[in-house]
N, C-alpha and C positions, 0 to 999 in steps of 0.2 A: 702326509708330507706336504701337500699343497697348502693345507691350513697353516702349517708351520713356516710357510714362505719358501719352501725348498722345491720349486717346480722342476728344475733340471734333474733333481734326484730321481724322478720317475723313470728316467731313461738310463739310470746308473747300471754299470756292468754287473754289480753284485745281485741285481734283481733278475737277471736272465735265468740262472739255475732255478730260482723260485718259480718263475713263470713257466719254465719247462715242466716242473713237477706239479703245476696247477695249484701252487700255494700263494700266488700273488696275481692280481688281475692283469690282463693284457694291457699294453700301453694304450691301445685304442679305447678300451673301456675307461681307463684312467682319464684320458683326455675328454671323453664324454661327460664324466663326472665333473671335471673342472669346468667345462662349458655350462653344464647345468647349474653349477654353483655360481658362476659369473652372471648367468641370466636371471636366476631366481633368488639368489642369496641364500640358498639352502640346497642340500643334497641329501635326498632320502637314501637310506641304506638299501642296497640291492641284496636280495635274497635268492639263492639258487632254488629254482623250482623244478629243475629237471626238464625233460622233454615231454611233459604231460600235455596231451591234447584235451580240449574240452570234450566231455563225454555227453552224449545225447541222453536226456532223461525221458522216462515215460511220464507223461503228464496228461491232464484233462480226461477225456473220455476213455482213452486207452488205459489209464491208471484205474479208472472206475471199472472197466471190463475185467482187468486183472483181479481186482478185489472181489467182483461178483463171481468170477470163476473159482477163486479160492474159497468163497463162501459156499458155493455149490459142491465143490470137490476139495475139502480141506486136506484129504490124505493123498491127493495126486502128487506124486513125486517125480514124474517124468516132466522135466522142464520144457521139452519140445512140445508136449501137448498144451502146455500153458501158452507157449509162444504162438502155436497154431491158432488157439482160441482167440487171443488178442488180435492177431492178424486178420482172422476171418470176420471178426466183428467190425473192423474198419480197414479194409484192404488197400485204401488209397495211400497209406504210409508204408515206409520201408519196414521189412521184418526186423523186429528187435532181436538183439543177440542174447545169449544166455546170461552174460554178465549184467546186461541192462535189466533183465527180468529179476535177477538176484538183488540188484541194488534197489529196484522198486519195491520188492518184497521186504527188504530190510527197512526201507522208509515207512512201510505200512505195518511194521512189526509182525510180519507173517513168517512163520517157521514151517519149513517142510520137514516131514517125518519120513524116514526111509522104512519101509515095511517089507519084510522078507517072509515069504511063504515057502517052506521047504516041501519037497515032493511028498513026504510022509503026511503032511497036513493038507494036501490038495483036496482030498475027498472028505474032509470034515464037513458036517452039515452047514456050518457058517460059511465056508468057502464055496460050497455048492450053491448056496443062495446068492452069494456075490457074483459068481460066474453066470448064473441064470439071469440075474438082474442086469448085468453088463450086456449080455447079448439081446435083451429085450428092449433096452432103452435107446433112444436116439442120441446123436452127438449133441452136446459134449459129455453126456453122462454114460454113453455106451457106444456100441457099434452095430446097432440093429440095421438089418438090410444089406450088410456086406457079406459077400461070399467068403467062407472060411478058406476056400482054395486060393483066393486073391491075397491072403495075408501070409506073410512069411515069418515063421518063428526061427530066429537065428540058432536057438539051441538044437533044433532038429534039422538044420540045414546041412549038416555034415561038412562044415567048412573047417579048415585048419590054418591057423595063422603061423606063418613060418618066419616072418620078419616084419619089423615096423619101424617107422621113422617118427620118433616122439616129438620132433620139432614141428611136425605138421599135423 
């Protein structure tokens, strides 16, 4: 409208319902565009980007530690163990969130595999060896030296979930 020489039309009454339905820019935005055009003789189109905030990326030594952990434990699918390892290697930075770890793994083209061992497979020779190896190796490959009494297995805790708030 301004390019066509019809500046007062920006405040026309027929634009109010369009602005109310978010189908036409607010008058303040239109006036900013006009001022930008008058100052620079060009007006770049504005694109809606939503309310996205900049996301902190895992870079440098922390990204290297993530790659090292995935090289050591390629089948580790508990993302909190990965987060703990990256944090323990360099605890002077804030703990990364699960989504930041996932984005970093996507950048590295690392895929997590979910592995399920059913109770009837727990005593297979292969799983017996894995369990023995886990309890004999140090962190990050195992939990050697920890008392089993200090660890809580949620399956055997006899807890019952009666309600939940999925928003939190």
